Structure formats: structure tokens, C-alpha cells
N, C-alpha and C positions, 0 to 999 in steps of 0.2 A: 504494499500499499504506500504510495507516495507521501513524503511529509508535506504538511500544509504549509503554505507561506503565512506571513504575518497578516496580508491582506484577506486571504481566504479564511483565516482563522477569526476574523473580525477585529484584530488589533488595528491600531492606528499606524498606517505604513510609515516608515522613516523616509523622508525626502532628503537628498542631497544634491550637491551641485551637478552631479552626473546623471541624476534621473529625474530632473524636473521636467524635461521635455517628454511629452506623452502623458503627463498626469491630467487627471480629469478635475473638475470643479469639487466634486466630492472628496477626493484625495487632498486637494489644497486646504479646503475648509478643515478636515480632520488634522492636518498637520499644522496649519498656521492660523485658523480661524478665518474670519470675514476680513476681506482686503479693505485698506484705508479708502481706496478708490476703485470703483468698477465702472469701466465706461465701454459702451457698446458703439462700435464703429463699422457699419454694414455688418458683414458676417463676423468680424473679428470682435474679441472682447479683450480689454487691456485692464489687468488687475494689477493694483500698486500696494505693496506691503512696505511697511516702516518698521525699523527697529533702532535702537540707539546706535547700531553698527553701520546700517545701511538703509537704502531704499531698493527695493526689487521690483522691476517690471516685468510681468508676465504676459505674454500675447497668446491667445487661445484662438483656434480655428476649429469649426465643427468637422467631424468626420463624415463619411458617407450616410451614417444613420442620424446625424445631427447633433452628436455629443460632442460638445467642445474639449479640445485637448490643448495642452501648452506646446506650442510652436517654437517659441524662443524665450529664454530668461537673460533678463540684462540687470546685473547689480549694479548701483551707481559708484561702488567703491572698487570695482574691478575684481573683486575676491569672492567668486561665487559660492565656494565652500564656505567660508567665514560668514558670509551674507545669509546663507540658507540656515545654517547652524544657529544663528541669532534670531531668526524667525520662529523657530520651533516653540510651542507654548512654555514649556518650563524654563527654558532659557530667556524668552523674552520677559517673563514675569520676575525672573530674579534680576534681570538687568534695570528693571524700572524700580527695583527696591532702593531706598536711601542706603548708602555706604555706612558701616559702622564706624564710629568714632574711635580713634586710636590713643 
């Protein structure tokens, strides 16, 4: 019997810089929450996420069945891996906390 992946087991999939392309809105919502901005431009959707580290622009286009998928991911800091990590829910929440006084 084949092993279940995190996605088929119902867990939140881990998105990294290398696997944003092809991600669906449901996957993005599970990993990052709702985007700060969602713009529809013809058949394309532009999703913008912000963290203390970066901004990430995702451009989604529908496939043949009409389901949008990420076609391009553009971080404004030039470091897709660091940007993606900073957007994941636990990291983002921790980054927004006030630093402890030393």
C-alpha cells in the first residue's frame, strides 16, 4: 500500500520556494492564509502576501477545468526561500510578536 502524502492525509502542505508554481488557492490559503491583496485581471489572479521579511506576488491562471494554479512567484526581496518561510503561519505570527527586552 503506498504511503500517503501530507496533502492526501489532510495535513497542511508545506510550500517552499521550489513548489509554489502549480499550487492552488486552497493550498495557498492553508499555508499562508488569505492574501493581503487579491486582484483579478482578465483570466489571471494576482495574490499579494506580506511578511516582515518580504512581499510575495503570485500570479495564478486557470487550468483547462477552470481551477487557478500559481504560474509565477515573485518575491520582492529576491530570496524566494526566505520569503516563503516567513509567510508560513507559525513563522509570521512569531515575527509579529514584540521582541523580549534583554
